[in-house]
C-alpha positions as CSV (number, residue, x, y, z in Angstrom):
1,M,0.0,0.0,0.0
2,A,2.8,2.4,-0.9
3,A,0.4,5.0,-2.4
4,R,-1.6,5.0,0.8
5,R,1.5,6.0,2.8
6,V,2.8,8.5,0.3
7,A,0.0,10.8,0.7
8,K,-1.0,11.9,4.0
9,S,-2.7,15.1,4.3
10,A,-2.1,18.1,2.1
11,K,-2.8,21.5,2.8
12,K,-2.4,24.4,0.5
13,T,0.2,26.9,1.5
14,K,-0.9,30.3,2.3
15,S,-4.4,30.3,1.1
16,K,-8.0,30.6,1.9
17,A,-10.4,27.8,2.3
18,K,-13.9,27.4,1.0
19,T,-16.6,27.5,3.5
20,S,-18.7,24.4,3.7
21,K,-21.5,23.4,6.1
22,S,-21.1,20.2,8.0
23,K,-23.6,19.1,10.6
24,A,-23.1,16.1,12.9
25,K,-26.4,14.5,13.8
26,A,-26.3,13.1,17.2
27,K,-28.9,11.3,19.3
28,A,-29.1,13.2,22.6
29,K,-30.3,11.7,25.7
30,S,-30.5,14.9,27.7
31,K,-31.1,18.6,27.0
32,K,-27.6,19.3,27.8
33,A,-26.2,16.9,25.3
34,V,-28.6,18.3,22.7
35,A,-27.4,21.8,23.3
36,K,-23.8,20.9,23.0
37,S,-24.4,18.9,19.9
38,R,-26.1,21.8,18.2
39,L,-23.2,24.1,18.9
40,A,-20.9,21.6,17.3
41,K,-23.2,21.2,14.3
42,K,-22.9,24.9,13.4
43,S,-19.4,24.4,12.4
44,K,-18.7,26.0,9.1
45,A,-15.7,25.3,7.0
46,A,-13.1,28.0,7.2
47,K,-10.3,29.2,5.3
48,K,-7.7,27.0,4.2
49,S,-4.3,27.3,5.7
50,R,-1.0,27.2,4.0
51,S,0.7,24.3,5.5
52,V,2.6,21.5,5.9
53,K,3.6,18.2,4.6
54,K,5.3,15.2,5.8
55,S,8.3,13.6,4.2
56,K,6.6,10.5,3.0
57,S,3.2,12.0,3.0
58,V,1.8,15.1,1.5
59,K,-0.2,17.5,3.4
60,T,-1.1,21.0,2.6
61,A,-4.5,22.5,2.9
62,K,-5.6,26.1,3.2
63,S,-8.3,27.6,5.2
64,K,-10.5,30.6,4.7
65,A,-13.1,32.1,6.8
66,S,-16.7,32.1,5.8
67,K,-17.9,34.8,3.5
68,K,-20.2,36.1,6.2
69,A,-17.4,36.6,8.6
70,A,-15.3,38.3,5.9
71,K,-18.3,40.6,5.1
72,A,-18.8,41.6,8.7
73,K,-15.2,42.4,9.3
74,K,-13.5,45.0,7.1
75,S,-9.9,45.5,7.9
76,K,-9.1,49.2,8.1
77,T,-5.4,48.6,8.0
78,A,-3.4,48.5,4.9
79,K,-1.3,45.9,6.3
80,K,-4.0,43.4,6.7
81,S,-5.8,42.8,3.6
82,T,-8.8,40.6,3.4
83,T,-9.1,40.5,-0.3
84,G,-9.7,36.9,-0.5
85,A,-6.4,35.9,0.7
86,S,-5.1,33.2,2.6
87,K,-1.7,33.9,3.4
88,T,-3.6,36.4,4.9
89,K,-0.9,36.8,7.1
90,K,-1.8,39.4,9.0
91,T,-4.5,41.2,7.3
92,G,-7.4,39.6,8.4
93,T,-6.1,37.2,6.7
94,G,-3.3,36.7,5.0
95,K,-0.5,38.4,3.6
96,P,-2.2,40.9,1.6
97,A,-2.6,44.4,2.5
98,N,-6.0,44.9,3.9
99,K,-7.7,41.8,2.8
100,A,-11.3,42.6,2.5
101,G,-13.5,39.7,2.2
102,T,-13.9,40.5,-1.4
103,S,-11.9,37.8,-2.9
104,T,-13.4,36.5,-6.1
105,R,-13.1,32.9,-7.1
106,P,-13.2,30.9,-10.3
107,P,-16.5,29.3,-11.2
108,A,-16.9,26.0,-9.5
109,T,-16.8,22.9,-11.7
110,T,-19.0,19.9,-11.0
111,P,-16.8,17.1,-9.7
112,P,-17.8,13.4,-9.7
113,A,-19.8,12.5,-6.6
114,V,-17.6,10.8,-4.1
115,P,-19.3,9.6,-0.8
116,T,-17.6,10.9,2.3
117,P,-17.3,9.0,5.6
118,A,-19.9,9.4,8.2
119,V,-18.8,11.3,11.3
120,T,-20.1,10.5,14.8
121,P,-20.8,13.3,17.3
122,P,-17.9,15.0,19.1
123,T,-17.0,14.6,22.7
124,P,-17.4,18.0,24.5
125,S,-14.2,19.7,25.5
126,N,-13.3,21.8,28.5
127,P,-13.8,25.6,28.0
128,P,-10.6,27.4,26.9
129,P,-8.7,29.7,29.3
130,G,-8.1,33.3,28.4
131,A,-5.4,33.9,25.8
132,S,-2.0,35.4,26.7
133,G,1.3,35.7,25.0
134,F,2.6,34.4,21.7
135,Q,2.4,30.7,22.7
136,V,-0.6,29.1,24.3
137,V,-1.3,25.5,25.3
138,G,-4.5,23.5,25.6
139,T,-5.6,22.5,29.1
140,N,-7.9,19.5,28.6
141,A,-6.3,16.8,30.8
142,N,-8.7,14.2,29.3
143,A,-7.5,14.7,25.7
144,P,-5.0,12.1,24.6
145,F,-2.8,14.7,23.0
146,S,-1.3,18.1,23.8
147,L,-1.9,21.3,21.9
148,K,0.3,24.3,21.5
149,L,-0.6,27.5,19.5
150,H,2.2,29.8,18.2
151,R,1.3,33.3,17.2
152,G,2.6,34.4,13.8
153,D,1.9,37.6,11.9
154,G,-1.5,36.9,10.4
155,M,-1.1,33.2,11.0
156,T,-1.1,30.6,13.7
157,L,1.0,27.5,14.0
158,V,-1.1,24.7,15.5
159,A,1.0,21.9,16.9
160,M,0.0,18.6,18.5
161,N,1.8,15.7,20.2
162,W,0.5,12.4,21.5
163,K,0.8,12.3,25.3
164,A,1.5,8.6,25.9
165,G,3.5,6.6,23.4
166,Q,2.1,6.3,19.9
167,P,-1.6,6.8,18.9
168,P,-3.8,3.7,18.3
169,A,-3.7,2.2,14.8
170,N,-7.2,3.5,14.0
171,F,-6.2,7.2,14.6
172,V,-6.5,8.9,11.2
173,G,-5.5,12.5,11.9
174,F,-6.8,15.7,13.4
175,A,-9.8,17.9,12.7
176,I,-9.0,21.6,13.3
177,E,-11.7,24.3,13.8
178,Y,-11.5,27.9,14.9
179,Q,-13.7,30.6,16.1
180,E,-13.1,34.3,15.5
181,P,-13.1,36.9,18.3
182,G,-16.7,37.7,19.3
183,G,-18.0,34.8,17.2
184,T,-20.3,31.9,18.2
185,A,-19.6,29.4,15.4
186,F,-16.6,27.3,14.8
187,F,-15.3,27.0,11.2
188,A,-13.5,23.8,10.1
189,L,-10.3,24.1,8.2
190,N,-10.3,22.3,4.9
191,N,-7.9,19.6,3.5
192,R,-7.1,19.1,-0.1
193,L,-6.5,15.4,0.3
194,G,-9.2,12.9,1.2
195,F,-9.6,9.2,1.6
196,L,-10.0,7.0,-1.5
197,D,-13.5,5.6,-2.0
198,A,-14.3,1.9,-2.4
199,A,-13.5,2.2,-6.1
200,G,-10.1,3.7,-5.4
201,T,-11.2,7.1,-6.7
202,V,-9.5,10.4,-5.6
203,N,-11.9,12.9,-4.4
204,P,-11.2,16.2,-6.3
205,Q,-13.0,18.3,-3.7
206,K,-11.5,20.0,-0.7
207,L,-13.2,18.7,2.3
208,S,-13.6,19.8,5.9
209,T,-11.0,18.3,8.2
210,L,-13.9,16.8,10.1
211,Q,-14.2,14.5,7.0
212,S,-10.6,14.6,5.8
213,P,-8.5,14.9,8.9
214,I,-5.0,16.4,8.8
215,Q,-2.4,13.7,9.0
216,K,0.3,15.8,10.5
217,F,1.3,16.9,13.9
218,R,1.4,20.6,13.0
219,W,-0.4,23.0,10.7
220,V,-0.1,26.6,9.8
221,H,-3.4,28.4,9.5
222,F,-4.1,31.8,8.0
223,P,-7.4,33.1,9.3
224,R,-9.2,35.6,7.0
225,N,-9.7,38.2,9.7
226,A,-6.5,37.8,11.7
227,E,-6.4,41.5,12.6
228,L,-9.5,41.2,14.8
229,V,-8.9,42.1,18.4
230,G,-9.6,39.4,20.9
231,D,-9.3,35.6,21.2
232,F,-9.1,33.2,18.3
233,I,-10.2,29.9,19.7
234,Y,-8.8,26.8,18.1
235,R,-10.5,23.4,18.7
236,V,-8.5,20.3,17.6
237,T,-10.1,16.9,17.7
238,P,-8.5,13.5,17.2
239,M,-10.3,11.5,14.5
240,F,-10.6,7.7,14.4
241,M,-11.9,5.3,11.8
242,D,-13.5,1.9,12.3
243,A,-13.4,-1.1,9.9
244,Q,-16.4,0.1,8.0
245,G,-14.7,3.5,7.3
246,T,-16.9,5.5,9.7
247,L,-15.1,8.4,11.4
248,S,-15.6,9.2,15.1
249,K,-14.3,12.0,17.3
250,G,-12.1,11.7,20.4
251,E,-11.7,14.1,23.2
252,P,-10.6,17.5,21.8
253,Q,-8.3,20.3,23.0
254,Q,-9.0,24.0,22.7
255,A,-7.0,27.1,23.3
256,P,-7.3,30.8,22.6
257,I,-4.7,33.1,21.1
258,Q,-4.6,36.7,20.1
259,L,-3.2,37.5,16.7
260,A,-3.7,41.2,16.1
261,R,-2.5,43.2,13.1
262,E,0.9,44.4,14.4
263,T,3.6,42.4,16.0
264,Y,4.3,45.1,18.6
265,P,1.7,47.8,18.0
266,G,3.3,51.2,17.4
267,I,6.8,49.8,17.8
268,A,7.7,47.0,15.3
269,N,5.7,45.1,12.7
270,V,6.8,42.0,10.9
271,T,5.2,41.7,7.4
272,F,5.5,39.2,4.5
273,T,4.5,39.0,0.9
274,R,2.7,35.9,-0.1
275,G,5.2,34.6,-2.5
276,F,3.0,31.8,-3.8
277,V,2.0,32.2,-7.4
278,S,3.4,28.7,-7.6
279,S,0.6,27.3,-5.5
280,Q,-2.7,25.5,-5.8
281,A,-4.4,28.5,-4.0
282,F,-3.3,30.9,-6.7
283,V,-4.5,28.5,-9.4
284,D,-7.9,28.0,-7.7
285,R,-8.5,31.7,-7.1
286,Y,-7.2,33.6,-10.1
287,L,-5.6,31.5,-12.9
288,A,-9.0,30.5,-14.4
289,H,-9.7,34.2,-15.1
290,G,-6.4,34.9,-16.8
291,P,-2.7,33.9,-17.0
292,I,-0.1,35.4,-14.7
293,N,1.1,37.8,-17.3
294,T,-2.3,39.6,-17.1
295,L,-1.4,40.4,-13.4
296,V,2.3,40.9,-13.3
297,A,4.6,42.7,-15.7
298,P,6.5,39.9,-17.7
299,L,9.6,42.2,-18.2
300,A,11.1,44.4,-15.5
301,A,12.1,47.1,-18.0
302,Q,8.4,47.5,-19.0
303,G,7.2,47.5,-15.5
304,L,6.3,51.2,-15.2
305,D,4.1,51.0,-18.4
306,F,2.4,47.7,-17.6
307,K,-1.3,47.8,-16.8
308,P,-2.9,44.5,-15.5
309,T,-5.9,43.3,-17.5
310,H,-7.0,40.5,-15.2
311,P,-10.6,40.9,-14.2
312,D,-9.8,40.3,-10.5
313,T,-6.7,42.5,-10.5
314,Q,-7.3,44.3,-7.2
315,A,-8.2,41.2,-5.2
316,A,-5.4,39.2,-6.8
317,L,-2.7,41.8,-6.1
318,A,-3.8,42.3,-2.6
319,W,-3.7,38.5,-2.1
320,M,-0.2,38.2,-3.7
321,G,1.3,41.2,-2.0
322,F,-0.1,40.3,1.4
323,E,0.9,42.3,4.4
324,A,4.2,43.7,3.2
325,R,2.5,45.4,0.3
326,G,-0.1,46.9,2.6
327,A,2.5,48.1,5.1
328,I,4.7,49.7,2.5
329,L,1.9,51.5,0.6
330,Q,0.4,52.7,3.9
331,T,3.7,54.1,5.0
332,L,4.1,56.1,1.8
333,D,0.5,57.3,2.0
334,E,1.0,58.4,5.6
335,A,4.2,60.2,4.6
336,I,2.3,62.1,1.9
337,A,-0.5,63.1,4.2
338,D,2.0,64.2,6.9
339,H,4.1,66.3,4.6
340,A,7.1,64.3,5.8
341,E,10.7,64.2,4.7
342,V,11.4,60.8,3.1
343,R,14.6,58.9,2.2
344,V,14.4,55.9,-0.1
345,V,17.2,53.6,-1.2
346,A,16.0,51.3,-4.0
347,Y,17.5,48.4,-5.9
348,D,14.7,47.4,-8.2
349,L,12.2,50.2,-8.9
350,N,9.6,49.4,-11.6
351,L,6.2,49.4,-9.8
352,P,3.8,52.2,-10.8
353,E,1.9,52.2,-7.5
354,I,5.2,53.0,-5.7
355,L,6.6,55.5,-8.2
356,D,3.3,57.4,-8.3
357,R,3.5,57.9,-4.5
358,L,7.1,58.9,-4.6
359,V,6.3,61.5,-7.2
360,Q,3.5,62.9,-4.9
361,L,6.2,63.6,-2.3
362,G,7.8,66.2,-4.5
363,P,11.0,67.8,-3.1
364,S,10.3,66.2,0.3
365,L,11.8,63.0,-1.2
366,K,15.5,62.2,-1.5
367,I,16.2,58.9,-3.2
368,I,19.1,56.7,-4.3
369,I,18.5,54.3,-7.1
370,D,20.8,51.5,-8.1
371,D,22.5,51.8,-11.5
372,S,24.4,48.5,-11.6
373,D,24.2,46.3,-14.7
374,S,20.9,46.5,-16.6
375,H,19.5,49.0,-14.0
376,G,21.9,51.6,-15.5
377,D,20.7,51.1,-19.1
378,G,18.9,53.9,-20.9
379,D,15.8,51.8,-21.4
380,S,15.5,50.4,-17.8
381,A,12.6,51.1,-15.6
382,E,15.0,52.5,-13.0
383,T,16.3,55.1,-15.5
384,A,12.7,56.0,-16.4
385,A,11.9,56.4,-12.7
386,E,14.9,58.6,-12.3
387,S,13.6,61.0,-15.0
388,R,10.1,61.2,-13.4
389,L,11.5,61.8,-10.0
390,V,14.0,64.4,-11.1
391,A,11.0,66.3,-12.5
392,S,9.1,66.1,-9.2
393,A,11.8,66.1,-6.5
394,G,14.6,68.0,-8.3
395,R,17.9,66.8,-9.8
396,Q,19.7,67.3,-6.5
397,N,17.4,64.9,-4.7
398,V,17.8,61.9,-7.0
399,L,21.1,60.0,-7.0
400,R,22.2,56.9,-9.0
401,Q,24.9,54.6,-7.4
402,H,26.1,51.0,-7.1
403,M,28.6,51.3,-4.2
404,G,31.3,48.6,-4.7
405,N,29.0,46.3,-6.6
406,L,25.3,46.9,-6.0
407,Q,23.2,49.4,-4.1
408,H,21.1,46.5,-2.9
409,N,19.1,48.3,-0.2
410,K,15.3,48.4,0.0
411,T,14.7,51.0,2.7
412,I,12.1,53.7,3.2
413,A,12.5,56.2,6.1
414,V,9.8,58.7,7.0
415,N,10.4,61.7,9.2
416,G,7.2,63.8,9.6
417,P,5.6,65.8,12.4
418,T,3.7,62.7,13.4
419,V,4.8,59.8,11.2
420,K,8.2,58.4,12.1
421,K,8.8,55.0,10.5
422,V,11.5,53.0,8.7
423,V,10.9,50.0,6.5
424,F,13.8,47.4,6.3
425,G,13.9,44.0,4.8
426,S,14.2,42.1,1.5
427,T,11.2,43.5,-0.4
428,N,12.2,45.2,-3.7
429,L,9.9,48.0,-5.0
430,S,9.1,46.0,-8.0
431,W,6.4,43.7,-9.6
432,R,8.4,40.6,-8.6
433,G,9.3,41.9,-5.2
434,F,5.7,42.5,-4.2
435,Y,3.8,39.9,-6.2
436,V,5.9,36.9,-7.1
437,Q,8.7,36.5,-4.6
438,A,8.6,35.4,-0.9
439,N,9.8,38.5,0.9
440,N,9.7,40.2,4.3
441,A,9.5,43.8,5.4
442,L,10.1,45.0,8.9
443,E,8.5,48.3,9.8
444,V,9.8,50.0,12.9
445,T,8.5,53.2,14.5
446,G,10.4,55.9,16.4
447,Q,12.7,58.9,16.1
448,K,15.8,56.8,16.8
449,P,15.5,54.4,13.9
450,V,14.5,57.3,11.6
451,D,17.7,59.2,12.6
452,L,19.8,56.1,12.0
453,A,18.3,55.5,8.5
454,F,18.7,59.2,7.6
455,E,22.4,59.1,8.7
456,A,23.0,56.0,6.6
457,F,21.4,57.7,3.6
458,D,23.6,60.8,4.0
459,G,26.6,58.5,4.3
460,Y,25.8,56.8,1.0
461,V,25.4,60.2,-0.7
462,A,28.6,61.6,0.8
463,Q,30.7,58.5,-0.1
464,S,29.1,58.0,-3.5
465,N,30.4,54.6,-4.7
466,S,33.3,54.3,-2.2
467,A,32.8,51.1,-0.3
468,A,35.8,51.8,1.9
469,G,34.6,55.3,2.6
470,F,31.2,54.1,3.8
471,G,32.7,51.2,5.7
472,A,34.4,53.8,7.9
473,T,31.2,55.5,9.0
474,P,29.3,54.7,12.2
475,S,26.4,53.4,10.0
476,A,28.5,50.4,9.0
477,D,28.6,49.0,12.6
478,W,25.8,47.8,14.9
479,Q,23.6,50.6,16.3
480,D,20.7,50.2,18.7
481,L,17.3,51.0,17.1
482,G,16.0,52.1,20.5
483,L,12.8,50.1,20.3
484,P,11.1,50.0,23.7
485,G,11.4,46.5,25.2
486,I,13.1,45.0,22.1
487,D,16.8,44.3,21.7
488,A,17.2,45.3,18.0
489,K,20.3,46.6,16.2
490,V,21.0,47.6,12.6
491,A,24.1,47.8,10.5
492,F,24.4,49.0,6.9
493,S,26.8,47.6,4.3
494,P,29.4,47.9,2.9
495,H,31.5,47.1,6.0
496,S,35.2,47.6,6.5
497,A,37.5,44.8,7.6
498,A,37.2,46.1,11.2
499,N,33.4,46.0,11.3
500,A,32.6,43.1,8.9
501,K,29.6,41.0,9.9
502,L,29.8,37.8,7.9
503,D,32.2,35.9,10.2
504,E,30.5,37.4,13.3
505,I,27.1,35.9,12.1
506,A,28.7,32.6,11.3
507,A,30.2,32.4,14.8
508,D,26.8,33.1,16.3
509,L,25.2,30.4,14.2
510,K,27.7,27.9,15.6
511,T,26.4,28.7,19.1
512,T,22.9,27.3,18.2
513,T,21.8,24.9,20.9
514,S,18.3,23.9,19.8
515,S,17.1,24.9,16.3
516,L,18.0,26.8,13.2
517,L,15.4,27.7,10.6
518,Y,16.4,29.8,7.6
519,S,15.2,31.1,4.3
520,L,18.1,32.4,2.3
521,A,18.0,33.3,-1.4
522,F,21.2,32.6,-3.3
523,L,22.5,30.2,-0.7
524,F,23.3,27.8,-3.6
525,Q,25.8,30.3,-5.0
526,T,27.0,31.8,-1.7
527,G,30.3,30.7,-0.3
528,G,31.9,31.8,2.9
529,S,31.7,31.3,6.7
530,V,27.9,31.4,7.0
531,R,27.4,28.7,4.4
532,D,30.0,26.6,6.1
533,A,28.3,27.1,9.5
534,I,25.0,26.0,8.0
535,E,26.6,22.9,6.6
536,D,28.0,22.0,9.9
537,L,24.8,22.5,11.8
538,T,22.8,20.5,9.2
539,K,25.1,17.5,10.0
540,D,24.6,17.9,13.7
541,D,21.8,15.4,14.9
542,N,21.4,17.4,18.1
543,I,20.2,20.5,16.3
544,F,16.9,20.8,14.4
545,V,17.6,22.4,11.0
546,Y,15.1,23.3,8.3
547,G,16.0,25.6,5.5
548,I,15.0,26.8,2.0
549,S,16.9,28.3,-0.8
550,D,15.9,29.4,-4.3
551,K,17.7,26.5,-6.0
552,K,19.2,23.2,-5.0
553,V,22.1,23.7,-2.7
554,G,25.3,21.8,-3.6
555,G,27.4,20.5,-0.7
556,I,24.6,20.3,1.9
557,D,23.5,16.7,1.4
558,V,22.4,14.6,4.4
559,Q,22.2,10.9,3.8
560,D,21.5,9.8,7.4
561,P,17.7,9.2,7.7
562,N,17.8,10.1,11.4
563,G,19.6,13.4,10.7
564,N,18.5,16.8,9.4
565,V,17.1,17.2,5.9
566,S,18.8,19.1,3.0
567,P,17.5,22.5,2.1
568,V,14.3,22.5,0.1
569,F,14.3,24.7,-3.1
570,A,11.5,26.6,-4.7
571,A,9.5,24.6,-7.2
572,E,6.1,24.6,-8.9
573,L,3.9,21.8,-10.0
574,G,4.2,21.6,-13.7
575,A,2.1,19.8,-16.3
576,N,0.6,16.4,-15.7
577,V,0.7,16.4,-11.9
578,P,-1.3,13.7,-10.1
579,E,-4.8,14.1,-9.0
580,P,-6.2,16.1,-7.3
581,F,-3.7,18.8,-8.1
582,K,-3.3,21.3,-11.0
583,S,-0.3,22.7,-12.8
584,E,1.0,26.0,-11.4
585,P,2.6,29.1,-12.9
586,T,6.2,30.1,-12.2
587,G,5.7,33.8,-12.2
588,G,8.3,34.2,-14.9
589,T,12.1,33.7,-14.7
590,G,14.2,34.6,-11.7
591,T,14.2,34.0,-8.0
592,R,10.9,33.2,-6.3
593,M,12.3,32.7,-2.8
594,H,13.9,36.0,-2.0
595,H,14.0,36.1,1.8
596,K,17.2,36.6,3.7
597,F,16.7,35.6,7.3
598,T,17.9,33.1,9.9
599,V,16.1,32.2,13.1
600,I,18.3,30.8,15.9
601,D,16.8,28.9,18.9
602,F,13.3,30.3,18.6
603,D,12.2,28.2,21.5
604,K,14.8,29.6,23.9
605,P,15.1,32.8,25.9
606,T,18.1,33.5,23.6
607,A,16.0,33.5,20.5
608,R,17.3,35.8,17.7
609,V,16.8,36.6,14.1
610,Y,19.1,38.1,11.4
611,L,17.3,39.7,8.6
612,G,17.4,42.4,5.9
613,S,18.5,42.8,2.3
614,Y,21.9,41.2,3.2
615,N,22.5,37.9,1.4
616,F,25.0,36.5,4.0
617,S,27.8,36.6,1.4
618,K,31.1,38.3,1.0
619,P,29.8,40.9,-1.6
620,A,26.9,41.7,0.7
621,D,29.3,42.2,3.6
622,R,32.1,44.2,2.0
623,Q,30.8,45.6,-1.4
624,N,27.1,46.2,-1.6
625,G,24.8,48.7,0.0
626,E,22.6,46.6,2.3
627,N,20.5,46.7,5.5
628,L,21.1,44.0,8.2
629,L,19.4,43.7,11.5
630,I,19.7,41.4,14.5
631,I,16.7,41.2,16.8
632,K,16.8,39.3,20.0
633,D,13.1,38.8,20.8
634,R,11.1,35.6,21.0
635,R,7.8,37.0,19.7
636,I,9.6,38.3,16.5
637,A,11.7,35.1,16.3
638,V,8.5,32.9,16.5
639,S,6.9,35.0,13.7
640,Y,9.9,34.4,11.4
641,M,10.1,30.8,12.5
642,I,6.5,30.2,11.3
643,E,7.2,31.9,8.0
644,A,10.2,29.7,7.4
645,L,8.3,26.6,8.4
646,S,5.4,27.6,6.1
647,I,7.6,28.1,3.1
648,F,9.6,24.9,3.9
649,D,6.4,22.9,4.0
650,H,4.9,24.5,0.9
651,Y,7.9,23.5,-1.2
652,T,8.5,20.2,0.5
653,F,5.0,19.3,-0.5
654,R,5.8,20.2,-4.1
655,V,8.8,18.0,-4.1
656,A,6.7,15.1,-2.7
657,V,4.0,15.7,-5.4
658,K,6.6,15.5,-8.1
659,Q,8.1,12.4,-6.6
660,A,4.6,10.8,-6.5
661,K,4.1,11.7,-10.2
662,S,7.4,10.1,-11.1
663,K,6.4,6.9,-9.3
664,G,2.9,6.8,-10.7
665,E,1.4,7.2,-7.3
666,R,-1.7,9.1,-6.2
667,L,-1.9,11.4,-3.2
668,H,-4.6,10.6,-0.6
669,L,-5.1,10.1,3.1
670,A,-4.2,6.8,4.7
671,R,-6.8,4.6,6.3
672,P,-5.9,2.4,9.3
673,P,-3.1,0.0,8.4
674,G,-3.8,-3.6,7.4
675,P,-1.7,-6.6,8.3
676,G,2.0,-5.9,7.7
677,E,1.4,-2.2,7.0
678,K,2.5,0.8,9.0
679,A,0.3,3.6,10.2
680,W,0.5,7.1,8.6
681,F,2.2,8.4,11.7
682,D,4.9,5.7,12.0
683,D,7.7,8.0,10.7
684,D,6.8,10.7,13.2
685,F,7.8,8.3,16.0
686,T,10.7,6.5,14.3
687,V,12.6,8.9,12.0
688,G,15.0,11.2,13.7
689,H,14.2,14.6,12.3
690,K,10.5,13.9,12.3
691,I,10.6,13.0,16.0
692,K,12.4,16.3,16.7
693,D,9.8,18.1,14.5
694,R,6.9,16.7,16.5
695,L,8.5,17.5,19.9
696,L,10.0,20.9,19.1
697,F,6.8,22.7,18.1
698,A,4.3,21.0,20.4
């Protein structure tokens, strides 16, 4: 039964789930039981969540909140976009900026009828305690498993572990439901994988996890309205199957957690782009209405003149750009309204919605635009942007440079009477940066970070393209951002030999005691001490390591099945993929995984994150213009950890689907094992890195 074991439960990464009504009919012997049963019946299917897959089993399903819930809650923040998203990472939802529940979806096709297993009534759970902090645990002592919720930005990591030994053989996964703040109904998350019917047919429909349980011990969920204030209550129920294929519910766990729009309101906000045009979620929502080139400029040089023609353009771009898009556009809008002084350092600059706002700033804007390689060509979008900005801001306020190699920064600093913000991170001001690549943008608030960013800008201007000159300035070394209650420092490249950061970061990586999660573009072509440190940690069975690069990484190859896994690389599902999946677009040529961050020991008091535009390479350290931050804070570390895990799972799933295709296998949920077979969860209790995975997060 190899096929049965290959496919465990798949969940779409970063996406919304369809809402579906599922009622469990129970025979009640008392009024009390009837009342409880009715509450359970009202469960509506929720958004899908971008998620996770197991090595030998596929699992990735996305969840979306009901249309009613989305209608009732409009996100006022540009960061949280409810436009039909599901990475809805912080926008009510996902990673879009202000996801309004306006997402349009392709017309539904009529799939062949496939009977679903009957479900017996649930066992009532203890009421959840009040939510607190960024990690919350379930408290039902009668449940056979533990539950731990981790707060992400616009998302929740739901992690489970069996309390005593292994689950019984008839355990077929977890049903996950959630309730929004102030709500009364629970919505069930959906799963893209289901059980085969008696004829061995794959069900093409996405089903509630009450019918298609998640066969994983963790799941990343992106609620549509994640910005809502108050407790999101998660209810997780173990599901069992008898010999006739009937599902029954065990004792559940529930716990509440508060997500909110900003990581630290008014101080620091972690945001992400969705980065998943190569996903089933994107295919389901938007591809049926037009190809990717009707949404995103196919050529960077033509970006400023490109006008999307897709009928769902606004919803699609909000879904694709997620929270980072919302935060960046909102920052510029606030700067315009506040008549603020603004400093921008841009590598790619070909996005009309950005350039239009920069033009509105007039002479209050000073900007540096990279002119390396094709950026310096006369027909480049960056050169066209320069011409427009010279007309609006003045020749003296627009500078082209490339430092020792590239001016690779992506920073925006706003100093107004009331608005004082800086945007750091990896997100280029371009079509690909916002809508195709996986990127992050960290927005910090306060006079101190603004002053530091302005000083660095002045240093770039004064030193022109002298890497050595800039490396001698205070901006090239660590400086405290002065964020209340957060240990956060920034350093700008290029550095000098005296204040170089690459070896310092490598030395810090080597002190990892528990876990390392990373998402590093260009790791495959990056040499140096950081690459060496990651290789060493990957070989260390005592350290949990998951990572992703934009291409296969040579040299990091773990053969030991009990050790850590090699980095996963960005991939899409091409033509002729196995049911129930569809082929996915690539979003054009070029990098799709563009993050540059490492998370060290997220589960320890010493948790820390390195992030920025800095590629952890020698050129990034000593030649390029870059921003690099180190943040020692568990709430922020957990947010980046969940993003890394989500991306890792998203592409691990794609690797598994391709492998299944090559073997002629179908992807589906596993029923209880027959004689001589192993249960779907066997690897989670016998394979080294899967054991660590199960224990670390739950």
